[in-house]
C-alpha positions as CSV (number, residue, x, y, z in Angstrom):
1,M,-106.5,-76.5,-26.5
2,A,-108.9,-78.2,-24.1
3,S,-109.2,-76.6,-20.7
4,D,-108.8,-79.9,-18.9
5,S,-105.5,-80.8,-20.5
6,V,-102.3,-81.1,-18.4
7,K,-100.8,-77.8,-17.3
8,Y,-97.3,-77.0,-16.2
9,I,-95.5,-74.2,-14.4
10,E,-91.8,-73.4,-14.6
11,L,-89.8,-73.7,-11.5
12,A,-86.4,-72.2,-10.4
13,I,-84.8,-74.0,-7.4
14,G,-82.2,-72.3,-5.2
15,S,-81.9,-69.2,-7.4
16,V,-83.7,-67.5,-10.3
17,S,-80.9,-68.7,-12.6
18,N,-81.5,-72.4,-11.8
19,R,-84.7,-72.6,-13.8
20,A,-86.3,-74.5,-16.6
21,Y,-88.0,-77.3,-14.5
22,A,-91.5,-77.9,-15.8
23,I,-93.7,-79.4,-13.1
24,R,-97.4,-79.7,-12.6
25,P,-98.8,-76.9,-10.3
26,E,-100.1,-79.4,-7.8
27,H,-96.6,-80.8,-7.1
28,I,-95.1,-77.4,-6.1
29,T,-95.4,-78.0,-2.3
30,K,-92.9,-80.9,-2.6
31,Y,-90.1,-78.4,-3.4
32,I,-90.7,-76.0,-0.5
33,K,-87.8,-76.4,2.0
34,P,-86.3,-74.3,4.8
35,N,-83.5,-71.9,3.7
36,Q,-84.0,-72.7,0.0
37,E,-85.3,-70.1,-2.4
38,L,-88.0,-71.2,-4.8
39,Y,-89.6,-69.4,-7.7
40,R,-92.4,-70.3,-10.1
41,S,-93.6,-68.9,-13.4
42,L,-96.3,-66.2,-13.0
43,F,-98.2,-67.8,-15.9
44,I,-99.4,-71.4,-16.3
45,L,-98.1,-73.2,-19.5
46,D,-99.8,-75.7,-21.7
47,D,-98.9,-79.4,-22.1
48,S,-96.2,-78.6,-24.7
49,A,-94.0,-77.1,-21.9
50,F,-92.7,-80.4,-20.7
51,E,-91.1,-81.3,-24.0
52,H,-90.0,-77.7,-24.6
53,F,-88.0,-77.5,-21.4
54,R,-86.7,-81.0,-21.9
55,D,-85.4,-80.1,-25.4
56,K,-84.5,-76.4,-25.1
57,G,-83.6,-76.0,-21.4
58,S,-85.2,-72.6,-21.2
59,I,-88.5,-70.8,-21.8
60,K,-87.0,-69.0,-24.8
61,S,-88.9,-69.8,-28.0
62,Y,-91.8,-71.4,-26.2
63,K,-94.7,-71.3,-28.6
64,G,-97.5,-72.6,-26.4
65,T,-100.3,-70.9,-24.7
66,Y,-100.4,-69.0,-21.3
67,A,-103.1,-69.1,-18.7
68,L,-103.6,-67.8,-15.1
69,N,-106.2,-68.5,-12.4
70,S,-105.0,-65.7,-10.1
71,I,-103.4,-62.3,-10.5
72,I,-100.6,-61.1,-8.3
73,F,-99.9,-57.4,-7.7
74,D,-96.4,-56.6,-6.6
75,I,-95.9,-53.7,-4.1
76,D,-92.1,-53.5,-4.2
77,R,-90.2,-51.7,-1.4
78,G,-87.4,-50.4,-3.6
79,K,-85.7,-47.5,-1.9
80,K,-88.7,-46.6,0.1
81,T,-89.0,-47.3,3.8
82,G,-90.7,-50.4,5.1
83,E,-93.5,-48.4,6.7
84,D,-94.1,-46.6,3.5
85,T,-94.3,-49.9,1.6
86,R,-96.8,-51.3,4.2
87,Q,-99.0,-48.2,3.9
88,R,-98.9,-48.5,0.0
89,A,-100.1,-52.1,0.3
90,I,-102.9,-51.1,2.7
91,S,-103.9,-48.2,0.3
92,F,-103.9,-50.6,-2.7
93,M,-106.2,-53.0,-0.8
94,N,-108.6,-50.1,-0.3
95,T,-108.3,-49.3,-4.0
96,L,-109.4,-52.9,-4.8
97,L,-112.4,-52.5,-2.4
98,E,-113.4,-49.3,-4.3
99,Q,-113.1,-51.2,-7.6
100,G,-115.7,-53.7,-6.4
101,V,-113.4,-56.5,-5.0
102,D,-114.7,-58.3,-1.9
103,T,-111.3,-58.0,-0.1
104,S,-112.4,-60.3,2.7
105,T,-112.7,-63.3,0.4
106,Q,-111.0,-62.3,-2.8
107,A,-107.7,-60.7,-1.8
108,H,-104.8,-62.5,-0.2
109,I,-101.9,-60.5,1.3
110,W,-98.4,-61.9,1.3
111,F,-95.2,-60.4,2.7
112,S,-92.7,-61.2,0.0
113,G,-89.5,-60.9,2.1
114,R,-89.2,-57.1,1.4
115,G,-92.4,-55.8,-0.1
116,F,-95.9,-57.2,-0.4
117,H,-97.8,-59.4,-2.9
118,I,-101.5,-59.0,-3.2
119,E,-103.2,-61.9,-4.9
120,I,-106.8,-61.9,-6.3
121,P,-108.7,-64.3,-8.6
122,N,-108.9,-63.7,-12.3
123,L,-111.5,-60.9,-12.0
124,Y,-110.7,-59.8,-15.6
125,G,-111.8,-63.0,-17.1
126,F,-108.5,-63.4,-19.0
127,E,-108.6,-66.4,-21.3
128,E,-105.8,-68.7,-22.2
129,S,-103.9,-67.6,-25.3
130,I,-100.5,-67.2,-26.9
131,N,-100.6,-63.5,-26.3
132,L,-101.9,-63.5,-22.7
133,P,-98.7,-62.1,-21.0
134,Y,-98.8,-59.0,-23.3
135,Q,-102.5,-58.6,-22.8
136,V,-102.2,-58.8,-19.0
137,K,-99.3,-56.4,-19.0
138,M,-101.1,-53.8,-21.1
139,T,-104.5,-54.2,-19.3
140,I,-103.1,-53.8,-15.8
141,D,-100.9,-50.9,-16.8
142,S,-104.0,-49.2,-18.2
143,H,-106.1,-50.0,-15.1
144,F,-103.7,-49.4,-12.2
145,G,-100.7,-47.5,-13.7
146,K,-97.9,-46.9,-11.2
147,L,-99.9,-48.2,-8.2
148,V,-98.2,-51.6,-8.7
149,D,-95.1,-52.8,-10.5
150,N,-95.9,-54.3,-13.9
151,I,-94.3,-57.7,-13.6
152,Y,-96.3,-59.5,-16.3
153,D,-93.6,-60.6,-18.7
154,K,-94.0,-64.1,-20.2
155,G,-90.9,-65.5,-18.6
156,R,-91.4,-63.8,-15.2
157,L,-90.8,-65.8,-12.1
158,I,-92.2,-65.0,-8.7
159,R,-91.3,-66.2,-5.2
160,V,-93.3,-69.2,-3.9
161,G,-95.2,-68.8,-0.6
162,Y,-93.5,-70.1,2.6
163,T,-90.0,-69.9,1.0
164,I,-87.1,-67.7,2.0
165,N,-85.8,-64.4,0.4
166,M,-82.1,-65.0,0.9
167,K,-81.3,-61.3,0.4
168,S,-83.5,-60.3,3.4
169,E,-83.3,-63.7,5.1
170,L,-87.1,-63.4,5.6
171,Y,-89.8,-65.8,4.4
172,K,-92.7,-65.1,2.1
173,L,-95.7,-65.6,4.4
174,P,-99.4,-64.9,4.3
175,L,-100.8,-62.0,6.3
176,S,-104.4,-61.2,7.3
177,W,-106.0,-57.8,6.9
178,Q,-105.8,-57.3,10.6
179,M,-102.1,-58.3,10.7
180,I,-101.0,-55.8,8.1
181,N,-103.0,-53.0,9.8
182,D,-102.0,-53.7,13.4
183,M,-98.3,-54.7,12.9
184,T,-95.5,-52.3,12.1
185,Y,-93.2,-53.2,9.1
186,Q,-90.5,-54.2,11.6
187,E,-92.9,-56.5,13.5
188,I,-93.9,-58.1,10.2
189,C,-90.2,-58.7,9.4
190,E,-89.7,-60.3,12.9
191,Y,-92.8,-62.5,12.3
192,C,-91.4,-63.7,8.9
193,Q,-88.0,-64.8,10.3
194,T,-89.0,-68.4,10.3
195,Q,-91.0,-70.7,8.1
196,K,-94.1,-70.7,10.2
197,Q,-97.6,-71.6,9.3
198,D,-99.6,-69.8,12.0
199,Y,-101.9,-68.2,9.6
200,H,-103.3,-69.5,6.3
201,H,-105.4,-67.9,3.6
202,T,-108.7,-69.5,2.8
203,P,-108.5,-70.7,-0.8
204,F,-110.5,-68.7,-3.4
205,D,-113.9,-70.1,-4.3
206,L,-113.2,-70.1,-8.0
207,D,-116.7,-71.4,-8.8
208,S,-118.1,-68.1,-7.5
209,V,-115.7,-65.8,-9.3
210,Y,-117.4,-63.3,-11.6
211,P,-115.2,-61.2,-14.0
212,I,-116.2,-57.8,-12.7
213,W,-113.4,-56.1,-14.7
214,E,-114.2,-57.8,-18.0
215,D,-114.8,-54.4,-19.7
216,K,-111.3,-53.3,-18.8
217,V,-109.5,-56.0,-20.7
218,L,-107.6,-54.6,-23.7
219,D,-107.7,-56.3,-27.1
220,V,-104.2,-56.8,-28.4
221,Q,-103.0,-57.8,-31.8
222,E,-100.9,-60.8,-32.2
223,F,-97.6,-60.0,-30.5
224,R,-94.4,-61.9,-31.1
225,E,-90.9,-61.0,-30.0
226,D,-88.4,-60.1,-32.6
227,E,-86.1,-63.2,-32.6
228,K,-83.7,-62.0,-35.2
229,D,-80.1,-62.5,-34.3
230,I,-77.8,-59.6,-33.5
231,S,-74.7,-59.4,-35.5
232,N,-71.5,-60.5,-33.7
233,T,-69.5,-58.0,-35.7
234,N,-66.9,-56.2,-33.5
235,L,-67.7,-58.4,-30.5
236,N,-64.8,-60.0,-28.5
237,A,-64.8,-63.3,-26.7
238,H,-65.5,-62.0,-23.1
239,V,-69.1,-62.4,-22.0
240,T,-70.3,-61.8,-25.5
241,C,-74.0,-62.0,-24.5
242,V,-73.7,-58.8,-22.5
243,Q,-72.1,-57.0,-25.5
244,K,-75.1,-58.1,-27.6
245,M,-77.5,-56.9,-24.9
246,W,-75.9,-53.4,-25.2
247,K,-76.7,-53.5,-28.9
248,S,-80.2,-54.9,-28.5
249,E,-83.5,-52.9,-28.7
250,K,-84.6,-54.1,-25.2
251,D,-88.3,-53.5,-25.9
252,G,-90.2,-54.7,-22.9
253,E,-87.0,-56.0,-21.3
254,R,-85.2,-52.8,-20.1
255,H,-85.2,-53.8,-16.5
256,I,-84.2,-57.4,-16.7
257,T,-81.6,-56.6,-19.4
258,L,-80.0,-53.9,-17.3
259,L,-79.8,-56.2,-14.3
260,R,-77.6,-58.6,-16.3
261,M,-75.4,-55.9,-17.9
262,A,-74.9,-54.2,-14.5
263,N,-74.0,-57.6,-12.9
264,A,-71.4,-58.2,-15.6
265,W,-70.0,-54.7,-15.3
266,R,-69.6,-55.1,-11.6
267,R,-67.7,-58.4,-12.0
268,M,-65.4,-56.7,-14.5
269,G,-64.4,-54.3,-11.7
270,I,-66.3,-51.2,-13.0
271,Q,-67.3,-48.9,-10.2
272,K,-70.9,-48.2,-9.4
273,E,-70.8,-44.7,-10.7
274,G,-69.4,-45.9,-14.1
275,S,-72.3,-48.4,-14.4
276,I,-74.8,-45.7,-13.7
277,K,-73.4,-43.5,-16.5
278,M,-73.3,-46.4,-18.9
279,A,-76.9,-47.4,-18.1
280,E,-78.1,-43.8,-18.6
281,Y,-76.4,-43.7,-22.0
282,N,-77.6,-47.1,-23.2
283,I,-81.2,-47.0,-21.9
284,P,-82.1,-43.3,-21.8
285,S,-85.8,-44.2,-21.7
286,L,-85.5,-45.8,-18.3
287,D,-86.3,-43.5,-15.3
288,H,-83.2,-42.2,-13.5
289,N,-84.4,-43.4,-10.1
290,E,-85.1,-46.9,-11.5
291,I,-81.6,-47.0,-12.9
292,L,-80.2,-46.1,-9.5
293,K,-82.3,-48.7,-7.8
294,I,-81.2,-51.5,-10.2
295,I,-77.5,-50.6,-10.0
296,D,-77.6,-50.2,-6.2
297,D,-79.3,-53.6,-5.9
298,V,-76.8,-55.4,-8.1
299,Y,-73.7,-53.9,-6.4
300,A,-75.2,-55.0,-3.0
301,W,-75.4,-58.6,-4.0
302,E,-73.2,-61.0,-2.1
303,H,-73.5,-63.7,-4.8
304,N,-72.1,-63.8,-8.3
305,G,-75.4,-63.1,-10.0
306,Y,-76.4,-64.4,-13.4
307,S,-74.7,-67.4,-15.1
308,C,-74.8,-69.0,-18.6
309,S,-77.9,-70.9,-17.6
310,D,-80.0,-67.8,-17.1
311,T,-82.8,-67.5,-19.6
312,I,-81.9,-63.9,-20.7
313,M,-78.1,-64.6,-20.9
314,E,-78.8,-67.7,-22.9
315,K,-81.0,-65.7,-25.3
316,Y,-77.9,-63.8,-26.4
317,C,-75.4,-66.7,-26.2
318,D,-72.8,-66.8,-29.0
319,P,-70.3,-69.4,-30.0
320,I,-67.4,-66.9,-30.1
321,C,-67.7,-66.4,-26.3
322,K,-64.9,-68.0,-24.3
323,F,-67.4,-69.3,-21.8
324,Y,-69.6,-70.9,-24.6
325,K,-68.1,-74.4,-24.5
326,N,-68.2,-75.1,-20.8
327,K,-71.1,-72.6,-19.9
328,N,-69.1,-71.7,-16.8
329,Y,-69.6,-67.9,-16.5
330,G,-70.9,-67.1,-13.0
331,L,-70.5,-70.4,-11.4
332,E,-71.8,-70.3,-7.8
333,V,-69.3,-69.5,-5.1
334,L,-70.6,-69.9,-1.5
335,N,-69.6,-67.6,1.4
336,V,-69.3,-68.8,5.0
337,K,-72.8,-67.8,5.8
338,E,-74.3,-69.8,2.9
339,L,-72.0,-72.8,3.7
340,S,-73.1,-72.6,7.4
341,N,-76.8,-72.7,6.3
342,K,-76.1,-75.8,4.2
343,L,-74.4,-77.6,7.0
344,R,-77.2,-76.7,9.4
345,D,-79.7,-78.0,7.0
346,F,-77.8,-81.3,6.7
347,V,-77.5,-81.7,10.5
348,H,-81.2,-81.2,10.8
349,M,-82.2,-83.4,7.9
350,D,-84.9,-85.9,8.5
351,M,-82.8,-89.1,8.1
352,D,-85.8,-91.3,8.3
353,T,-87.5,-90.0,5.2
354,N,-84.7,-88.5,3.0
355,C,-82.0,-91.2,3.1
356,F,-81.4,-94.8,3.8
357,N,-78.9,-96.8,5.9
358,L,-77.6,-100.2,4.8
359,K,-77.2,-101.1,8.5
360,D,-81.0,-101.0,8.9
361,H,-81.3,-103.8,6.4
362,Y,-78.1,-105.9,6.6
363,P,-75.9,-107.0,9.5
364,I,-72.9,-104.6,9.0
365,P,-71.2,-103.1,12.1
366,N,-71.3,-99.4,11.2
367,N,-73.7,-97.0,9.6
368,Y,-73.5,-96.7,5.8
369,R,-75.9,-94.0,4.7
370,F,-77.0,-92.9,1.2
371,L,-77.8,-89.2,1.3
372,P,-79.6,-86.8,-1.1
373,G,-77.1,-85.3,-3.5
374,E,-75.0,-88.4,-3.7
375,L,-74.0,-90.6,-6.7
376,A,-73.4,-94.2,-5.9
377,I,-72.1,-96.8,-8.4
378,L,-72.4,-100.6,-8.2
379,L,-69.6,-102.5,-10.1
380,G,-69.4,-106.1,-11.0
381,D,-68.7,-108.7,-13.6
382,T,-71.4,-109.9,-16.0
383,K,-74.2,-112.3,-14.6
384,L,-73.2,-111.9,-11.0
385,G,-76.5,-110.4,-10.1
386,K,-75.9,-106.7,-10.0
387,T,-79.4,-105.9,-11.1
388,A,-80.9,-108.5,-8.7
389,W,-79.0,-107.1,-5.6
390,L,-80.0,-103.5,-6.4
391,Q,-83.7,-104.6,-6.9
392,S,-83.6,-106.6,-3.6
393,L,-82.4,-103.5,-1.8
394,M,-84.9,-101.1,-3.4
395,V,-87.9,-103.3,-2.5
396,K,-86.9,-102.8,1.2
397,L,-87.0,-99.0,1.0
398,T,-90.8,-98.7,1.2
399,H,-90.5,-95.2,2.8
400,M,-88.9,-93.7,-0.3
401,N,-90.1,-92.9,-3.8
402,I,-87.9,-94.8,-6.3
403,M,-87.6,-94.5,-10.1
404,Y,-85.8,-97.5,-11.7
405,L,-84.4,-97.0,-15.2
406,S,-84.2,-100.5,-16.6
407,L,-82.3,-99.9,-19.8
408,E,-81.2,-103.5,-20.4
409,V,-84.2,-105.5,-19.2
410,G,-87.8,-105.1,-20.5
411,D,-90.7,-103.6,-18.5
412,W,-92.7,-106.7,-17.7
413,L,-89.7,-108.8,-16.9
414,I,-88.1,-106.2,-14.6
415,F,-91.5,-105.8,-12.9
416,R,-91.9,-109.6,-12.4
417,R,-88.4,-109.7,-10.8
418,F,-89.4,-106.8,-8.5
419,L,-92.4,-108.9,-7.4
420,Q,-90.2,-111.9,-6.8
421,A,-87.7,-109.9,-4.7
422,G,-90.4,-108.0,-2.8
423,N,-92.5,-111.1,-2.0
424,G,-89.9,-113.9,-1.9
425,I,-91.6,-115.9,-4.6
426,T,-90.6,-117.6,-7.8
427,K,-91.3,-116.6,-11.3
428,Q,-93.7,-119.6,-11.6
429,E,-95.6,-118.4,-8.6
430,V,-95.9,-114.8,-10.0
431,N,-97.0,-116.1,-13.4
432,E,-99.6,-118.3,-11.7
433,I,-101.0,-115.5,-9.7
434,Y,-101.4,-113.4,-12.8
435,R,-102.7,-116.3,-14.8
436,N,-105.6,-116.8,-12.4
437,Y,-105.7,-113.0,-11.8
438,D,-107.3,-113.0,-8.3
439,E,-107.4,-109.2,-7.9
440,E,-107.0,-109.4,-4.2
441,K,-103.9,-111.6,-4.5
442,V,-102.5,-109.4,-7.3
443,Q,-103.0,-106.3,-5.2
444,Q,-101.3,-108.0,-2.3
445,I,-98.1,-108.7,-4.1
446,N,-98.1,-105.4,-6.0
447,D,-98.4,-103.5,-2.7
448,R,-94.8,-104.6,-1.8
449,V,-93.4,-102.6,-4.7
450,K,-95.8,-99.7,-5.1
451,H,-93.1,-97.2,-4.1
452,I,-91.2,-98.1,-7.3
453,K,-91.7,-96.6,-10.8
454,V,-90.0,-98.2,-13.9
455,M,-88.8,-96.5,-17.1
456,T,-87.4,-98.6,-19.9
457,T,-86.7,-96.0,-22.6
458,S,-83.1,-94.7,-22.6
459,P,-83.3,-91.0,-21.7
460,D,-81.0,-88.3,-22.9
461,I,-78.8,-87.1,-20.1
462,D,-80.0,-83.5,-20.8
463,S,-83.6,-84.6,-20.1
464,M,-82.9,-86.2,-16.8
465,K,-83.7,-83.1,-14.7
466,Q,-87.1,-82.9,-16.3
467,I,-87.9,-86.6,-15.7
468,I,-87.0,-86.1,-12.0
469,A,-89.0,-82.9,-11.7
470,D,-92.1,-84.5,-13.1
471,N,-91.9,-87.8,-11.1
472,Q,-90.5,-86.6,-7.8
473,P,-88.3,-89.7,-7.0
474,Q,-86.0,-89.6,-4.0
475,I,-83.8,-92.4,-5.5
476,V,-83.1,-92.9,-9.2
477,C,-81.6,-96.2,-10.1
478,I,-79.9,-96.5,-13.5
479,D,-79.3,-99.9,-14.9
480,T,-76.9,-99.4,-16.6
481,I,-75.4,-95.9,-16.8
482,D,-73.6,-96.4,-20.1
483,A,-77.1,-96.9,-21.7
484,I,-77.9,-93.2,-21.1
485,E,-78.0,-91.3,-24.3
486,V,-75.7,-88.3,-24.9
487,R,-76.5,-86.3,-28.0
488,Y,-73.7,-85.8,-30.6
489,N,-71.3,-88.0,-28.7
490,N,-70.3,-91.5,-29.8
491,D,-67.0,-91.7,-28.1
492,P,-67.4,-94.1,-25.1
493,F,-64.8,-92.4,-22.9
494,T,-66.0,-88.8,-23.3
495,K,-69.6,-90.0,-23.2
496,M,-69.1,-91.7,-19.8
497,E,-67.5,-88.6,-18.5
498,K,-70.4,-86.5,-19.6
499,I,-72.9,-88.9,-18.0
500,V,-71.2,-89.2,-14.6
501,N,-70.5,-85.4,-14.3
502,S,-74.1,-84.6,-15.2
503,L,-75.5,-87.2,-12.8
504,K,-73.5,-85.8,-9.9
505,Q,-74.5,-82.2,-10.7
506,I,-78.2,-83.1,-11.0
507,A,-78.0,-85.1,-7.7
508,T,-76.7,-82.1,-5.9
509,Q,-79.1,-79.6,-7.5
510,M,-82.2,-81.7,-7.0
511,D,-81.4,-83.5,-3.7
512,V,-81.9,-87.0,-5.2
513,I,-79.8,-90.1,-4.7
514,F,-78.5,-91.6,-8.0
515,F,-77.6,-95.3,-7.8
516,G,-76.1,-96.5,-11.0
517,I,-74.9,-99.9,-12.2
518,S,-71.7,-99.9,-14.3
519,H,-69.9,-102.7,-16.2
520,I,-66.3,-103.4,-15.5
521,S,-63.4,-103.4,-17.9
522,K,-62.2,-106.7,-19.4
523,G,-58.9,-106.5,-17.5
524,A,-60.8,-105.9,-14.2
525,S,-62.7,-109.2,-14.6
526,R,-59.4,-111.1,-14.2
527,D,-58.1,-109.0,-11.2
528,M,-59.4,-108.0,-7.8
529,L,-62.2,-105.5,-8.0
530,T,-61.1,-101.9,-7.1
531,V,-62.4,-98.3,-7.6
532,H,-60.4,-98.3,-10.9
533,S,-62.3,-101.3,-12.3
534,A,-65.2,-99.4,-13.9
535,K,-65.5,-99.6,-17.7
536,G,-64.5,-96.3,-19.4
537,N,-62.3,-93.5,-18.1
538,S,-61.7,-92.4,-14.5
539,A,-64.8,-90.3,-14.2
540,I,-66.6,-92.8,-11.9
541,E,-63.8,-93.1,-9.4
542,Q,-63.4,-89.3,-9.3
543,K,-67.1,-88.2,-9.1
544,A,-68.9,-91.0,-7.4
545,D,-69.5,-90.6,-3.6
546,K,-69.8,-94.3,-3.1
547,I,-68.5,-97.2,-5.1
548,I,-69.7,-100.7,-4.2
549,G,-68.5,-103.9,-5.7
550,I,-70.1,-107.3,-6.1
551,T,-67.8,-110.4,-6.6
552,G,-68.3,-114.2,-6.7
553,D,-67.9,-117.2,-8.9
554,R,-71.1,-117.6,-10.9
555,Q,-69.9,-121.1,-12.1
556,M,-69.1,-122.5,-8.7
557,N,-71.7,-121.3,-6.2
558,D,-74.4,-118.8,-5.3
559,T,-72.2,-116.9,-2.8
560,R,-71.8,-113.2,-3.6
561,V,-69.7,-110.7,-1.6
562,I,-70.8,-107.0,-1.5
563,R,-68.1,-104.6,-0.3
564,S,-67.6,-100.9,-0.2
565,L,-64.7,-100.0,-2.5
566,A,-64.8,-96.3,-1.7
567,S,-66.9,-93.8,0.2
568,R,-66.4,-90.1,0.9
569,D,-67.9,-90.1,4.4
570,E,-68.7,-93.6,5.6
571,T,-66.8,-96.6,7.0
572,D,-66.2,-99.4,4.4
573,F,-68.0,-102.7,4.9
574,E,-68.0,-106.2,3.5
575,I,-70.8,-108.8,3.7
576,A,-71.4,-112.2,2.1
577,F,-74.8,-113.2,0.6
578,N,-76.5,-116.2,-0.8
579,F,-78.1,-115.2,-4.1
580,D,-81.3,-117.1,-4.5
581,Y,-81.9,-116.8,-8.3
582,T,-85.4,-118.3,-8.0
583,T,-86.7,-115.4,-5.9
584,F,-84.1,-112.7,-6.8
585,Q,-83.4,-112.2,-3.1
586,F,-80.0,-111.8,-1.4
587,K,-79.8,-113.4,2.1
588,P,-76.9,-112.4,4.3
589,L,-74.7,-115.4,5.3
590,E,-74.0,-115.9,9.0
591,I,-70.5,-115.0,10.1
592,K,-68.8,-118.0,11.7
């Protein structure tokens, strides 16, 4: 594969179990937020990763290549004291110096929230390959042995810099050589209590990197995991994946497998001592102190732990499990502290950049805000201008990144209508500008809608997260929501329920605003518009945070009334507009 092809990393947002987002490495800073954990894959994946995560939803069975441009050494605290861990990190830095590393320019020290990460350029000269994780794992184990934790599994995630470790409530922050030497471990912890950026590492000069350890790289034969299924004979329907883990070989996965088994044992009510004995019996090759560390860590967790969406749990998933259908084992339950943090984040949210308020654009008496995590639905009869009103609103929100899924109107036509709404011009004027193609004039009208991206291919609901991760919109408009594809489902009622439930879940997980257009039922077209008017079952009225209706008589006049039919946390409004079909603009009517 060409070295200049598109690369991806896997991202986990909020917890290690909420993973399988493939993004380009250069986009990662957009996901760094206060009080939100964020992890990325240790290795860089090739351009097949996008479709793989979209279709499979996990890194399992990924067949592409792996690459890396830096190497991270993990100095884990474990059961040792903080001061001992700090001294081990200093000692390892000195080891790197003895091994020929210019630690002043080729070694970055990070406090990870408990231990330390030391990052260096690719001084081994590792090359992109299918077997790279195995090669790195074997090479570093041979080179440094127990001086560092061997974390180089192909699916390994690592905490992103400047993000919080919720367990310690401390941030992963960069440290200088002087800081790690002069500060005590406790002082480092105090320094890392907030998401500060007082000190930055100077980026590595990759053009001057020479592979000084090239001779230490081990040649490895082609290595593939054994993907054969484990028989489900004699398994019951309770957390079947963990029962299959017990029977598995666990080669190269002893640590991560025991974490999940111990987590399940704890949730079954088995005491810590019992879990230790079972672990010693099932994985006798694992060091006793390592078993104690893993079990102690798991039993100290305040959260539920691993869910059905976890990569390893999913690997052993089985249809006989009672959680298989709804994938609801280990759903997140928040304690008061976590809820308090979420409320604090909301109160301190930058309202100017992350949401929008209809009051800023239309003469309504009260605030009517659309917030990240919300699902809003626009209802209305055919040909009243639902699409036009939503377009006329979106062109006003130049401070936000918008993705518009036009699933009923083609690409050039929806774009021309955006140009009309954004510039207040007719289709004849747009056509004339493009016919003459004065670049300056074209650029001028295009600038009004440059914050909007358009997609006209109907996506599958299961690929929606990947589309958002790759394009980074703050608002996703779907015109119309019933045009979203749902695999293996042709029933319109259950299909709509799947779409609406999934959109609400994705909105919450990814902090985006979904604004969908929905048709109304035939009966509703003869009656007054209400929250119950949406076509399909009751999923919309139950899950949508805001439901807005558009009414009018398309035969008699151009007056349209937009009203709030329901809102969880805002005061309802009603406003009349004149719909100018020639410019696709909605102009508020004066109240007499």
